[in-house]
N, C-alpha and C positions, 0 to 999 in steps of 0.2 A: 179230538185232536190232543196232542200232548200239551201239558201245561208247563210253560217255561218259567222256572222260579226266579225270583230275585231275592237278594239277602233280606231276611226278615227275622224278627226276634222269635216268632213262633215256629220256625223251622228247626226241629230238634233231632229227629230221627231220619236216617237215610238208609235205604236198602239198595244194594248194588247187584243187579242181575248180570252174571258173567264175570264175577269178581276175580276169578283166577287168571284172566288175561293180564299181560304186563301193564297195559295202559289202565285197565280198570282197577287193578290192585294199586297202581300209583294214585289214581283218583281217590280210592278209599283212604289212603294215607293222608292225603290233603284234607279230606273231610274230617278225619280224626284230629288233625292239627287245628282245624277251624272250630273244634268243640262239638261236632255232631256225634251222636251215637250211631255207629255204623254196623250193619249186618250185610251179608252177601250170600249169593248162591252160585253154584257152579258144579261141574262134573270133573272128577279126577284131577284135582289141582296138584301140580307137582313142583318141586324146587326149581328155581329159587323163590317163586311167588308164594308157595305155601308157607315157607319160612318167613317171608316178609309180612304176610297177613297175620300169622300167629304172633309175631313180635310186636305188631302195633295194636293187637287186641281186637281184631275183627273176627266175629263169629261167622264161620262159613257153613252154610247148609248144603248138604249133598243133593245134587239133582235139582230139577226145575219143577217142583211140586207146588200146587196151589196153596198148600198149607204154609209155605214160606212167607206168605203175606199176612198170616193170621195176626201178627202183632200190629198191623196197620201203621206202617211208617208214614211220616209226613210227606216223604218224597221217595219215589222209586226211580233209580237211574238204570236205564236199559242198555246193556252192551250190544254191540252189533253182531255178536254170535247168537243172539236170541232170535228164535223164529216165533212168529205169532201163533203157531200151532202148539207151542209148548204149553203144558197145563198152567204153569205160573204166568205166562203171558196172557193166556185166555182169561185167567182169573183177574189179572190186572185190568184188562180192557173192559171186563164186565163190572169192575168196581168204580168207586168214585175217588180212588187214590190219584194224587197228582203224580205225573211221570214225565220224564224227558230223556233225551239221549245223553251219553257221557260228554260229547263235545259241547252240547248246549249247557249242561251243568257247569262245566269248566269255564266256559265263556261268561255265563251270567254270574256265577258265584265268586270267581277268582280273577277274571281278566278285564272286567269292565273299567277299572281305574288304573290298570297296570300298563307299563310299556312292554308289550308282548313281542318277544323274539321267537319266531317260528322257524324251525329247521325242517325242511321238506326235501323230498327227492327219493328216487328209487333205491339208491344205495347210500349207506353212511349216515342215516338219520340218527340212530341211537348213539353212535360214537361221537358225532359232531355235537349233538345236544348235550351229552355228558361233559365233553370238554368245555363247551361254552359256559355251562352252568358253573363248572369249577373255576374257570378263569374269572368270572364275575365274583364268585365267592372269595377267591384268593385276592382279588382286587378291592375287597372291602365293600362291595355293593349289596351283599346279602340278598341275592335274588330268590324268588320263588322258582320252582322248576317242576316239570313233569317229564319223565324219561321212560321210554318203553323198554327198559332194561335196568340192570342194577349196576350203577357206577360205584366203584369201590371207595371213592372219597366221601361218600355220603352213607348214612345209615338206613336210607330208604330210597325209593324211586321217585318220590315227589314230596314237596313241602310248600307251604304258603309263602314263606320268605318274609323278611322284615324290610326290604327295600322296595323300590318302585318298579323294578324289572322282573319279568317272569319269562323263563325260557321253557319252551314247550316243543316236544317232538311232534311234527305235523304229518299225520298219516293221511294218505290219499284214499284210503279204503272208505267204503260207504259208512254212513253214520249209524243207521239202525233200520229195522224193518219198516219203520214209518217215515224214514228220511233217507233217500238213496244218494244224497249229495256227499261229497268228500268231507271228512272230519275237519280238515284244517281250515275250512271256510268259517267255522265257528270261533276261531281262536283270536280274532281281532288283531291281526299282525300289524305292527308298526315297523319292525325289522324282519326280513325273511331271508333265509339262505336256501338255495335250491342246489343240491349237490349233483344231481343227474336226473334225466328224464328218459327212461327206457321202458318199454312195454312190460307191464306186470299186472297181476290180479286179473287173469283171464276169466275168472268166474264172474266178474262184475263189469269189466270193460270189454267192449266188442273188438276194439282194435287200438292201434297206437294213437290215432287221431282223437278218439274219445278219451283215451287216457291222458294225453297231453292237454286236452281241453280243461281238465280239472286244474292243472297248474296255471293255465292262462287265467282262470277265474281267481286264483290266489294272487297272481301278479296284479290283476286289475283291482283287487280289493284293498291294496295298500294305500294309505293316505298320501297326499302330495308331499308331506314333510317326512315320509318314511324312507326306508333304505332296502333295496333288493340286491343281494349278493348272489351272483350266478357263476357256475363253473364254466369257464370260457371254452374249454376243449371238449365239452359235452354238447353235441349238436342240439339235443332236446332242451337242455337248460339254457344255453346261450340264446336260443330262438325266442325266449320270453322277454328279451330286453325291450322290445318295442311295445309290449303289452302293458307296461306299468306306468302310472302317472308320477312315480317318485324317482329319486336318485337311484341309478343303477351302477354298480361296480362289479367287476369280474375278478375271479381268482382262478389260478391255474398257470400252466407254462406260458410265460411271456405276457401275462395279464397284468392288470392294475395291481393286484395282490399276487405275488409270485412266491416260490419257495424252492429250496434245493436241499437234498439230503447230503450231508457232509460225510457221514460215516455210520456204520452199524457195527456194534460190538456183539458178536454171537455169544460171548461168555456171559454178558450181563443182560442181554436182550434189549439194550438201549440204543436208540438212534439219535444222532445229532443232526439238527436241521437249522436252516436259516430262513427267515421270512423277509421278503423284499416288498417295498411299496414303491411303485413307479420305477422299478429297476434298482432302487437303492436299498442295500441291506439295512434292516430295521433292528433285528436282534437275532441271536443264535441261542438255541435251547436244546436240552436233552429230553427224551421222551421214551416211555415204554411202548409207544405205538409205532410199529415198523411197517414199511411198505409205502409204495407211491400213493395209493388211495388215502392212506392215513396222513401223508404229508399234506394233501389238499384239504382233508377234513380239518387239520390243525390250522392251516393257513386261513380257512374260512372262519373258524372260531376266533382266531386272533383278530381278524379284521372286524368282526362284529363286536368283540370285547372292547377294542380300541374306540370304536364309534360310541359304545355305551359309556365310556369314561374311564376304563381301566388304563392305568399308566403303563406305557411301553416297558419301562424298567422293571415292572413287577411280573412281566410275562415269563421270562426264563425260569425263575424260581417256581412259578405256578405250573408250568409244563413239567418240570422235573419232579414235582410232587404229585402229579396226576398218576393214579394207581391203576388205571385201566377199567374195563367193563367186564362183568361176568358174561361168559358165552361169546366173547369177542377175542379170539386168540388167547383164551384163558388156559394157562397151565394148571391142570387139576391134580397132578401127581406124577411120580416117577418110579412106579413099581418095576422091579427087575431092571432098573436102569433105563426104562423106556419112558420117554416124555409124552404124557397124554395131554392133548390140547382139545378144548371144547370150543366150538364156534357155531354161530347161528346161520352161516352162509347157506343159501338155497338157490338164489337166482344165479344163472350161469356166469354173469359178470362178477358177482360176489364170490363165487367159488374160485374163479380164475385169479382175481386180484388177491384173495386171501392166501391161496397157495403160493403165489409169487412172493407175498410178504413173509410167509413162513420159510420159504427157501432162502430169502435174504437174511432172516433172523437166525436160522439154525445152520446156515452154511452148507457143507457137504454131507451132513448126516442123512441117513436114509429116511425118506419122508413117505409115510403112509397117509392116504386120504380115505376115510370111510364115510360115505355119503348116503343119506336117506332122502329120497324124493317124497316130501311130506306136504309142502305148501300146496295151495289150490292150483297154482300155476305149474309147479314142477311135476305134479301128478298128471298133467296133460302134455301132449306131444308137441305143443307149440314151439318149445325150445329144444326138441329132441336133437337136432343137428348141432345147435349151439353148445350144448353140454359136452359134445365130443371134443371141443376145442378148449375146454375149461380145466382139464386135469393134466396138462403137459408138464407142470412143475413137480408132479408127484412121481415117486419111484414105484409105489405099489398102490393100487386103487381097489377098494371093495365097495360095490354098489349094492344097496339093499333093495328088496322089492318095494315098490311104491306103497305108501300108506293108503288105506282104504280108497279104492277107485270105484266103489259101488255106484256112486251117483254120476259117474262120467261115462258117456257113450263109448263103446269099445273102440270105435274108430278114432277117438280123440285121446286115448290113453297113452301115457308115457310108457316106454318099454326099457326096462333095465338090461335085458338081454341084448337088445339092439345097441344100447350105449356101450356095453362091454365089447361087442363086435367092432363098433366104430373106433373105440379106444385101441383095440388090438391093431387095427389098420394104421393107426398113428404111432405104433410102437410102444404104447403104454401098457404095462402089465396090469391087467384088471380081471376081476371075477365078480360074479353075482351070487349072493347067498340069500337064503329065504327068511332068516330070522335073526334077531339080536343074539340069541344063544349061539347060533351057528357062526355068526361073525365073531363073537367074543372068543369062541373056542379056536377058530382058525387063526385069528390075529395073535392070540396069546401063544399059540404053538409055534408061530413062524417069526414073531418079532424078536429082535436081539437087542442087548444093551446098546445104548446110544441112538437107537431108532427113535423117530418122532412119529406118533400116531395122532393125526388130526381127525376128530369126529365132527362131521357137519350135519346138523339137523336143526330145524326150527321147532322141535318138539322133544318129547322125552326119549325117543328112539328105543322104546322097550326096555329101558334101564341098562342100555349097553355100557354106558360109562362105568357104572359100578361093577357090572359083571366082568368086564375086561380087566379092570384094576384088580379084582379079587383073584382071577385066574393068573395074572402076572405075579401077584404076591405069592400065590401058591407055588408057582414055578420057581420063584426066587428062594423059597424055603426048602425046595427039594434038593437033596445032596447030589 
């Protein structure tokens, strides 16, 4: 059985298996903050996580080899990407080294004495966690945090913090090969936000009911003096209200915590919005986060921050100073006058609301969407029909071939060609291309100045971002 550590003076060295994942890299950063010597192992670590690990001094070993454990660390933290058949995992299980999962380590070493604020939900976790951490920081609470992405207001994805609050992104994915329960159950939540509950992670959940059951367990785990904030207009999230023993408040249209977008300035990319409590306007702020989904993300974060003790009068300035999150509507360049946007969207709802937000942000400019089916769920056909309704706000759509489908039965595989056909039936101009090189060449040849090209992938997409930028720069240099 895994050994669950507790803080102790003789725990000095920690090795993190799967350190290139966003959450695992964040944990590595916190361990460094706490004074531990940290090493890690992974395969093909790519930016921004590779940059983050290098900057905090974590040595990364390539691959999952038994020799990675030769230095005999005091504790091994095992990421949920690790399979027990990997040579490094086999060596660990055969050794007397102490080990545990990432969520167990986080809970035991950092959350035992903290007021833990957990942000959960199918969509919006990273954005809402980043905003909430920043609001508490701007409000003088000096929180610890762990975010599954890179918030621009901080120099890393996690830290211990100097205050009593800790903000953590609560993932419903399984904990590890030796613990198939959801990660967020280890986070000792006293305050929880649930942004949405839609079926996802088809590789580990059989159906929506089993998926929702994990959120029910989260709601039931809150203490009686805790707080549960639920998105009112999301059926799955709202249905959790009767499952928790603590105070429950809702956010969304017409809810206890409401909001409205006042205006969007396409020239600056800022939106102005108002937060209301029980129908009464509380404050108005400007933000770089545009779109209806981001309105509710910000309303939820504001509600949790106020409950945590942040003064209402401090919130407008905090929102205006929030700089956004990498890979969430991130403008990464404008070669040849083409605005390149990087985003993590992969679930059909995320694709749809992000494109709607980009349409709102960039007005009438021609909007391209380049999408890679890469996540475990998007490579399966469970959402085949749903994706056809996700791209309506794009003028031009390019669909990549799905990332490795080798482990998926043929009858269950997502089809890019079928999606293109379905999009054509809806009047959406779409095509499927076989590789990142082909996509870069095609888009670079056809894009025009003032176009917006949004690239959606939860992975590296074969280096498409850099390849496309290079070709556009070359085009701009051609007389």
